[in-house]
C-alpha positions in Angstrom: 0.1 0.3 -0.1 1.6 3.6 -0.9 2.3 5.7 1.8 0.5 9.4 1.5 2.5 12.6 1.0 1.2 13.9 4.8 2.7 10.6 6.2 5.8 10.9 4.4 6.1 14.6 5.8 5.5 13.6 9.2 8.0 10.7 8.8 10.8 13.0 7.8 10.0 15.7 10.5 10.1 13.1 13.0 13.3 12.0 11.9 14.8 15.5 11.5 13.7 16.2 15.1 15.2 13.0 16.3 18.6 13.8 14.7 18.5 17.0 15.9 17.8 15.9 19.6 20.8 13.4 19.5 23.2 15.9 17.9 25.7 17.8 19.8 24.6 21.4 20.2 24.8 21.9 16.4 21.8 24.1 16.6 21.7 26.5 19.2 18.1 26.9 18.5 16.9 23.5 17.7 13.5 23.8 16.3 13.8 27.3 14.4 15.9 26.1 11.4 12.8 23.9 10.6 10.8 27.2 9.9 11.3 28.5 6.3 11.4 32.2 7.3 14.4 31.3 9.7 18.2 32.5 9.2 20.7 32.0 11.6 21.8 35.5 12.7 25.3 36.2 11.4 24.8 33.6 8.4 23.0 34.8 5.5 20.2 37.2 6.2 19.5 38.3 9.7 16.3 38.3 11.5 14.7 41.6 11.4 13.7 42.4 14.9 11.3 45.0 16.8 10.8 45.0 20.2 7.4 43.6 21.1 7.0 42.7 17.5 7.1 39.4 15.3 10.4 38.9 13.4 10.0 39.9 10.0 10.3 36.8 7.6 13.2 36.8 5.1 12.5 36.0 1.7 12.1 32.2 1.1 14.9 32.0 -1.7 18.2 31.3 0.5 21.1 33.6 0.4 24.1 31.0 -0.4 26.8 30.9 2.5 30.4 31.9 0.8 32.7 28.8 0.6 35.6 29.7 2.3 39.1 30.4 0.0 42.0 28.4 0.4 43.9 28.7 3.9 40.4 28.8 5.7 38.0 26.4 7.3 34.6 26.6 8.6 33.5 25.4 12.1 30.3 23.5 12.5 28.9 26.7 13.7 29.4 28.8 10.5 32.4 30.7 11.7 35.1 31.2 9.0 38.7 30.9 10.2 41.9 32.0 8.7 44.3 28.7 9.1 47.8 28.8 10.5 50.4 26.2 11.3 52.4 28.5 13.6 52.5 26.8 16.9 52.7 30.2 19.1 55.5 32.0 20.8 56.9 32.5 24.3 58.8 35.8 25.5 60.3 36.3 29.2 58.2 39.8 30.0 60.0 40.2 33.7 62.8 38.4 34.9 61.8 38.9 38.6 58.2 39.5 39.8 59.4 40.2 43.3 56.1 38.1 44.5 55.3 34.7 43.2 52.1 34.9 41.0 50.0 32.7 43.3 47.0 34.8 42.7 46.4 37.1 39.6 43.6 39.4 37.9 43.8 41.9 35.2 42.6 45.2 36.8 39.9 47.0 34.2 41.0 50.2 32.4 44.4 50.7 34.0 45.8 47.6 32.2 47.7 46.2 35.3 47.9 42.9 36.9 47.2 42.6 40.9 49.9 39.6 41.7 49.7 38.5 45.2 50.9 35.5 47.5 50.7 34.8 51.0 51.9 36.7 54.0 52.6 33.3 55.9 55.8 33.0 54.7 57.1 36.5 55.8 59.3 37.1 52.9 59.2 37.2 49.4 61.6 38.5 46.3 61.0 42.4 47.1 61.2 44.5 50.0 58.5 47.2 50.7 59.9 50.5 49.4 61.2 53.0 52.0 58.8 55.3 53.5 56.0 52.4 53.3 54.3 51.1 56.4 55.3 47.7 57.2 53.2 44.8 58.1 53.2 44.4 62.1 53.3 40.6 62.5 53.0 40.7 66.4 51.6 44.2 68.1 53.1 42.9 71.7 56.9 42.3 70.2 56.2 45.0 67.3 57.9 42.4 65.0 57.3 43.8 61.6 57.1 42.1 58.0 58.8 44.6 55.4 58.6 42.1 52.3 56.0 42.6 49.7 53.2 40.1 49.2 51.3 42.4 46.7 52.3 43.6 43.3 50.9 45.7 41.0 52.3 45.0 37.3 51.9 47.2 34.3 51.4 44.3 31.2 53.0 47.0 28.5 56.1 48.2 30.4 56.5 45.7 33.0 57.0 48.3 35.9 56.0 47.1 39.4 54.5 48.7 42.2 54.4 47.1 45.8 51.4 47.1 47.9 51.2 46.6 51.7 48.9 43.5 52.5 48.3 43.1 56.4 45.9 40.0 56.5 47.0 36.6 54.9 45.7 36.1 51.1 47.0 32.4 51.1 44.5 30.0 49.0 42.0 32.9 48.9 39.4 33.9 46.4 38.6 37.2 44.6 36.6 38.7 41.7 35.9 42.3 40.2 33.0 44.3 41.3 30.6 46.6 38.9 33.0 49.4 39.3 36.1 47.4 38.7 37.4 47.1 42.1 38.8 43.9 43.3 36.9 42.3 46.0 38.9 39.4 47.8 37.8 37.2 50.1 39.3 34.6 52.8 42.6 33.4 53.2 44.7 31.5 55.9 44.5 32.6 60.0 43.7 35.9 60.4 42.9 36.5 56.8 40.1 33.6 56.6 37.3 36.0 57.7 38.7 38.9 55.4 37.1 40.8 53.0 39.7 42.9 51.0 39.0 45.7 48.4 41.4 47.2 46.0 40.2 50.1 43.6 41.2 50.4 40.1 43.2 53.4 40.6 47.3 54.1 40.5 47.8 54.6 44.0 44.8 53.1 45.7 45.9 50.9 49.0 44.4 47.5 50.2 41.3 48.3 52.5 40.7 45.2 54.4 38.0 44.1 56.7 39.0 41.0 58.9 35.6 40.1 60.3 33.4 40.5 57.4 32.6 37.0 56.4 30.8 34.8 58.8 32.8 31.8 58.3 36.6 31.1 57.8 37.0 31.0 53.8 40.4 28.6 52.9 40.1 27.2 49.3 36.8 28.9 48.8 35.4 30.1 45.2 33.6 33.4 44.7 31.3 33.8 42.0 29.3 36.9 40.8 25.7 37.1 40.7 23.3 38.6 38.3 23.0 41.9 40.2 27.0 42.3 40.4 27.3 41.0 44.0 29.1 38.0 44.9 28.6 34.4 46.5 31.4 32.7 48.4 31.4 28.8 48.5 33.1 26.0 50.4 36.6 26.3 51.8 38.6 23.9 54.1 36.1 22.9 57.0 33.2 25.1 55.7 30.6 22.8 54.3 28.4 26.3 53.5 28.1 29.1 51.7 27.4 32.7 51.9 26.5 36.1 50.1 29.5 39.1 50.6 28.1 42.2 52.4 28.4 45.4 51.1 32.2 47.1 51.9 32.4 47.8 55.5 29.5 45.5 56.8 29.9 42.2 58.6 28.0 39.1 57.6 26.4 36.6 60.0 23.9 34.5 57.7 25.5 31.1 56.4 23.7 28.6 54.2 24.3 24.7 54.7 25.2 23.1 51.5 24.7 19.0 51.3 26.6 18.9 48.1 29.8 19.9 50.1 29.1 17.9 53.0 28.5 14.9 50.7 31.3 15.3 48.5 33.8 15.6 51.1 36.2 12.4 51.1 39.5 11.6 53.3 41.4 13.7 50.6 38.8 16.2 50.7 38.7 16.6 46.8 36.1 19.3 47.0 37.8 22.5 48.1 38.1 25.3 45.4 34.7 24.0 43.8 33.8 25.0 40.3 31.0 27.9 40.6 29.8 29.2 37.2 26.7 31.6 37.0 24.3 29.9 34.5 22.0 32.0 31.8 18.8 31.5 34.0 20.5 33.0 36.7 21.0 29.9 38.6 24.6 28.6 39.8 26.1 25.4 38.6 28.4 24.2 41.5 30.5 21.4 41.0 32.6 19.5 43.6 34.5 16.4 43.6 32.7 14.5 40.8 29.0 15.8 41.5 27.5 18.8 40.6 24.1 21.0 40.9 21.9 23.8 40.2 21.3 26.1 42.9 18.8 29.3 43.0 20.7 32.2 44.7 17.2 34.0 45.2 15.8 30.8 47.4 19.0 28.8 48.1 17.2 25.6 46.9 18.6 23.0 44.9 16.9 22.9 41.6 18.5 20.2 39.8 21.2 17.4 40.4 23.5 16.6 37.4 25.1 13.0 36.5 28.5 12.4 38.4 31.4 12.5 36.3 33.4 9.6 36.6 37.0 8.8 36.8 38.5 10.6 39.5 38.6 14.0 41.7 38.4 17.3 39.8 38.5 19.9 43.0 41.4 20.9 44.9 43.7 18.6 45.3 42.4 16.7 42.4 42.8 20.3 40.6 41.1 20.0 37.2 40.8 22.8 34.9 37.2 23.9 34.1 35.7 26.9 32.1 32.1 27.9 31.0 32.3 27.8 27.2 31.7 31.0 25.8 27.9 31.9 25.3 26.7 32.5 22.1 23.8 35.5 21.4 21.9 36.1 18.4 19.3 38.9 17.5 16.6 36.5 18.8 17.4 34.1 21.8 15.4 31.6 23.3 13.7 31.9 26.5 16.6 29.8 28.3 20.2 30.3 26.4 22.3 27.1 26.0 25.2 27.0 28.3 28.1 24.3 28.6 30.4 23.4 31.0 33.8 22.0 30.6 36.4 20.1 33.0 39.3 18.7 31.8 41.8 16.5 33.6 42.3 16.1 37.4 43.5 13.2 39.5 42.5 10.1 41.0 40.8 10.3 44.3 43.4 8.9 46.5 46.1 11.1 44.5 46.7 13.3 47.5 47.3 10.5 49.9 50.0 8.5 47.5 51.7 11.9 46.6 52.6 12.0 50.4 54.1 8.9 50.1 56.1 9.5 46.9 53.9 7.8 44.8 52.9 10.0 41.7 49.8 8.6 40.3 49.1 9.5 36.2 46.9 12.6 36.2 43.7 12.2 34.2 43.4 12.7 30.7 39.5 13.0 29.9 38.1 16.1 29.0 34.5 16.5 29.7 31.4 18.9 28.3 27.6 19.2 29.3 24.9 21.4 28.3 23.7 22.3 31.7 20.5 23.4 30.4 19.7 20.3 28.4 16.4 18.5 29.6 18.9 15.5 30.0 22.0 16.7 30.7 24.9 14.4 30.2 28.7 14.5 29.7 30.0 14.0 26.7 33.9 13.3 26.9 36.9 13.0 24.7 40.8 12.6 25.7 43.5 15.0 25.6 46.7 14.4 24.1 48.7 14.1 27.4 47.1 13.7 31.1 46.7 17.1 33.2 46.5 18.1 36.6 47.0 21.7 38.0 46.6 23.1 34.4 45.1 26.5 34.1 42.3 27.3 31.7 42.0 30.7 29.6 39.4 31.8 27.4 41.1 33.6 24.7 39.5 36.6 22.6 38.1 34.2 20.0 36.3 31.8 22.2 38.7 29.3 22.3 40.3 27.8 25.3 43.9 27.7 26.1 45.0 24.9 28.8 48.8 25.7 30.3 50.7 25.1 33.0 50.6 21.8 35.0 51.5 18.5 35.5 51.2 14.8 34.3 51.4 13.1 37.5 50.7 13.8 41.1 48.3 16.3 42.5 48.2 19.8 44.1 50.4 20.5 47.4 53.7 21.0 48.3 56.2 18.9 46.1 53.0 16.6 45.0 53.4 16.8 41.3 55.9 15.4 39.2 56.4 15.7 35.0 55.6 19.2 34.4 53.7 20.1 31.1 55.5 22.7 29.1 53.2 22.6 26.0 50.1 24.5 26.0 46.8 22.7 24.8 44.5 24.6 22.2 40.8 23.5 22.8 38.5 24.6 19.8 34.8 24.2 21.1 33.2 24.7 18.1 35.1 22.2 15.9 33.6 18.6 16.2 34.7 15.9 18.6 38.3 14.4 17.5 39.3 17.8 16.0 39.3 20.0 18.9 42.6 20.1 20.3 46.1 20.9 19.5 49.5 21.3 21.2 51.3 24.5 21.1 55.0 25.5 21.1 56.5 24.7 24.6 58.0 26.9 27.3 60.9 26.2 29.3 59.7 27.2 32.5 57.8 24.7 34.3 54.9 25.9 36.1 53.3 23.5 38.7 51.4 24.1 42.1 50.7 27.9 42.7 50.6 28.9 38.9 48.6 31.2 37.0 47.5 32.6 33.6 45.3 35.4 32.5 44.1 37.0 28.9 45.4 40.4 28.3 43.9 42.9 26.1 46.6 42.6 23.3 45.7 39.0 22.9 48.6 37.6 24.5 48.5 35.4 27.7 50.3 36.0 30.8 52.0 33.3 32.7 53.5 33.4 36.1 54.0 31.8 39.3 54.9 28.2 40.5 55.8 27.4 44.1 55.5 23.8 45.3 57.4 24.9 48.2 56.8 26.0 51.9 58.2 29.2 51.4 60.3 31.0 48.9 62.8 28.4 48.0 65.4 28.5 44.9 67.4 25.3 45.3 64.3 22.9 45.4 63.5 20.6 42.1 60.5 22.9 41.2 62.1 26.1 42.8 60.1 29.3 43.8 59.3 30.8 40.3 59.5 34.8 39.8 59.7 35.1 36.0 56.8 36.0 33.9 55.9 35.1 30.6 53.7 35.9 27.7 52.6 33.7 25.2 51.2 34.8 21.7 48.8 32.2 20.6 48.7 31.0 16.8 46.2 33.8 15.9 49.2 36.3 16.3 51.0 34.4 13.9 53.0 37.4 12.1 51.6 36.2 8.7 48.0 37.1 9.8 48.8 40.6 10.5 47.2 42.1 7.8 44.0 40.2 8.7 43.9 41.7 12.4 41.1 44.5 12.9 41.9 47.5 15.2 39.1 49.2 16.9 39.5 52.7 16.1 39.9 55.4 18.6 36.7 56.2 20.3 35.4 53.5 18.0 33.4 51.6 20.9 31.1 52.6 23.6 32.5 52.8 27.0 29.3 52.0 28.6 26.2 50.0 27.6 22.9 49.2 29.1 21.5 45.3 29.0 19.7 44.8 25.6 21.4 48.2 24.0 21.7 48.5 20.5 25.5 49.7 19.8 28.1 49.8 17.3 31.6 49.1 17.1 34.0 50.7 14.3 37.2 48.7 13.1 40.0 49.6 10.7 40.8 46.5 8.5 42.8 46.2 5.5 39.7 44.6 3.7 37.1 46.7 1.4 34.5 44.0 2.0 33.5 40.9 4.1 30.5 39.1 5.2 28.7 39.1 8.4 29.9 35.4 9.4 33.6 36.6 9.0 33.4 38.9 11.8 32.1 38.6 15.2 32.4 40.5 18.8 33.2 38.9 21.8 33.2 40.3 25.4 35.4 38.9 28.0 35.5 39.4 31.7 39.0 39.0 33.3 39.0 35.9 35.5 40.6 35.8 39.2 43.2 33.0 38.8 44.6 30.8 41.6 45.1 27.2 42.1 43.8 26.2 38.6 40.5 27.9 38.7 39.5 30.8 36.9 36.7 32.4 39.2 34.5 34.3 36.9 35.8 33.7 33.6 33.2 34.5 31.2 32.9 35.3 27.3 29.8 36.5 25.6 29.6 36.1 21.8 27.3 38.9 20.5 25.0 38.9 17.7 26.0 40.9 14.8 22.9 42.5 12.8 24.7 44.4 10.2 28.1 45.7 8.8 28.6 49.0 7.1 31.5 49.1 5.0 34.0 51.6 4.4 32.8 54.2 6.3 35.9 55.9 5.8 38.7 54.2 4.0 39.2 50.5 5.2 36.8 51.6 8.3 33.7 49.5 8.9 30.9 49.6 11.7 29.7 46.6 13.2 26.1 46.7 14.7 25.4 44.8 17.4 23.2 44.5 20.7 24.4 44.4 24.2 23.6 41.1 26.4 20.1 40.9 27.7 20.9 40.8 31.3 22.7 40.1 34.3 22.3 36.2 33.9 23.8 36.5 30.8 26.8 39.0 31.6 26.8 40.5 35.1 27.3 43.9 35.4 30.8 45.2 35.1 34.1 45.6 32.9 34.9 43.3 30.2 37.1 43.5 27.3 35.4 44.1 23.9 37.2 42.4 20.9 36.6 42.4 17.4 37.7 39.0 15.7 37.8 38.9 11.9 38.3 35.1 10.7 39.7 34.4 13.9 42.3 37.2 14.3 41.2 39.4 17.3 42.0 43.0 17.5 43.6 44.8 20.7 40.6 44.6 23.4 39.0 47.9 24.6 37.4 48.0 27.8 33.5 48.3 28.0 31.3 48.5 30.9 27.8 46.9 31.1 25.5 48.4 33.6 
């Protein structure tokens, strides 16, 4: 018996829907491509949008997507990327930073990196300058510590300015406020209940409140919330969380965490939990091998995710994690997709065995999960080498750089072996099996207490490494004071003519949520297609102990490109993120990226 046309159509659509449902996030808006009027924003014709109105249908005749020319390739998301085999380049930036870079964050606007370690050691590689007050260790004996434990490093000149710290920041946490102030929390001893503030100006001192927090926070994680305030989660002997109060206020309220209580094992393995703000305004929290979605409004657990088997991912297991770049369009679904990435780590007993000088191989798997899926599942692939204590850095292009770390052991003094000198590039928009690429090696081992952060010029600042209890220079892995810069492959000199430049005053300094705005770039191209250019916004991360707190990127939707506004100057029209769920208010580095080659970033504040 023949099958009717209607039946065949229903069967065909059913198969397509099943294929999409089982695909690996090929379509960010899974069902819209089935509608005849739909075009992905940034590919072919854009959706014309008017607030409060239905999108105007585009013509049914499809606009052909240009075929990438030789030397370029297209990712599964439709992006055109220039090809290069250049493996990157290392340069020694500072021979002696004075303070080992245990903690690091890029301060907005002034383009200086705040580096600090721990006052418990009472020594560093740099003295406080004459005339600066020393830290008083003991008020009774008047014993002083006149060594610097905090340095402000100019990322362009390498000039350094030491700052005074009075409370111990050892294994602390941090993040940037809406106005660009560094808010640092926790630490060791008398610093454990402390909230510190460092404003983004040339001569600002640390302001410290030793009793601001309700619980002692050592190895805890600080995360920004949709309104720009902060939550601080976990820490040694702290199976709870709290919300950081306004400056000068003492917090007294704690919230118990069943996740932290239940994931604490003999080796702990749940310190420095991974905390990522989801696009629905809730918090993804990962500890040891388990994760939940927590509402910061009700403090209720909304969802429990599948376990990630294989070992421990948090300190001292110390895997690397990132929230993958959030891709926006001109029209977005109610809940915007968000994916979490966790790579490497250690076996659950690695800390115990390292104490007996048995160094277990690190984990080699890399897992990824769409946390807004109705049926979330970890999808794994293998890195070229095992890695523990690695640092993750979102690059201006949206790719992830894994750098630093070891092939065996775990976090802890003298607990890691076999340093990894080669950075690893992870390209999330490619298909599994094509995402990893090893790059040019450094000559400096970066083990425990290393850091890495993205810079406005597209390079990555890499520093730290101290596997010792104190500043020691005759150990197997000595205290490291050298600071390097790594140039990723997109800075290949052969691609220099494809590097855009945001012209002077070509981008706004402040934008409101959902605001239309334009970015003017200078590019030696007479014309280019919209899918060859993108705008990205990168939030500076607070990096310590292989965790990049508040690292976040948003890929903006491009509505139009006006070519040759003036010779070789083009105007890119876009929309700011729609809410603090997507991008908490504060400072971001705005990049223009042409065929995978980024401009120098410009600071923009979302309010």
